[in-house]
C-alpha positions as CSV (number, residue, x, y, z in Angstrom):
1,X,41.3,-7.9,45.3
2,X,44.3,-6.1,44.5
3,X,47.4,-7.9,46.4
4,X,51.0,-6.1,47.0
5,X,54.0,-8.6,46.6
6,X,57.4,-7.0,47.9
7,X,60.3,-7.9,46.3
8,X,63.4,-7.7,48.4
9,X,66.8,-7.6,46.9
10,X,69.5,-9.1,48.5
11,X,73.3,-9.8,48.0
12,X,73.9,-12.8,48.9
13,X,70.9,-14.3,48.1
14,X,71.4,-17.8,49.9
15,X,72.1,-16.4,53.2
16,X,68.9,-14.5,53.0
17,X,66.8,-17.4,52.0
18,X,68.5,-19.1,54.6
19,X,67.7,-16.3,57.1
20,X,64.2,-16.1,56.4
21,X,63.2,-19.4,57.8
22,X,65.5,-19.1,60.9
23,X,64.2,-15.6,62.0
24,X,60.7,-15.2,60.4
25,X,59.3,-18.9,60.2
26,X,59.4,-18.6,56.4
27,X,59.3,-21.9,54.1
28,X,60.7,-21.6,50.4
29,X,57.8,-21.8,48.3
30,X,59.5,-21.8,44.8
31,X,63.4,-21.3,43.9
32,X,65.4,-20.4,40.3
33,X,68.8,-20.6,40.1
34,X,70.8,-18.6,37.4
35,X,73.4,-20.0,35.1
36,X,75.8,-20.1,37.3
37,X,74.0,-21.9,40.0
38,X,73.3,-18.8,42.4
39,X,70.3,-18.4,43.3
40,X,68.8,-15.6,40.9
41,X,65.2,-15.6,43.1
42,X,63.1,-17.2,45.6
43,X,59.5,-17.0,46.9
44,X,59.0,-17.7,50.7
45,X,55.4,-18.3,52.7
46,X,55.4,-16.2,55.9
47,X,52.1,-16.7,57.6
48,X,50.3,-16.6,54.6
49,X,52.3,-13.7,52.7
50,X,54.6,-14.7,49.6
51,X,57.6,-12.2,49.7
52,X,60.2,-12.4,46.8
53,X,63.9,-12.7,47.1
54,X,66.2,-11.8,44.1
55,X,69.7,-11.4,44.2
56,X,71.4,-8.3,42.9
57,X,73.1,-8.1,39.6
58,X,75.5,-5.5,38.4
59,X,75.1,-4.2,35.3
């Protein structure tokens, strides 16, 4: 079985992570912080689907 996992890149990772549970009924499954303490990525559960959220990085 092939699974496609969406990855959403957002600015303001904490805002997006807080937005998901309120609007989508999502639950945060996993979260990783960068060296600066800001969220670098998070995986949420939305009705059995597990999209990833990651913050945008400037090069």
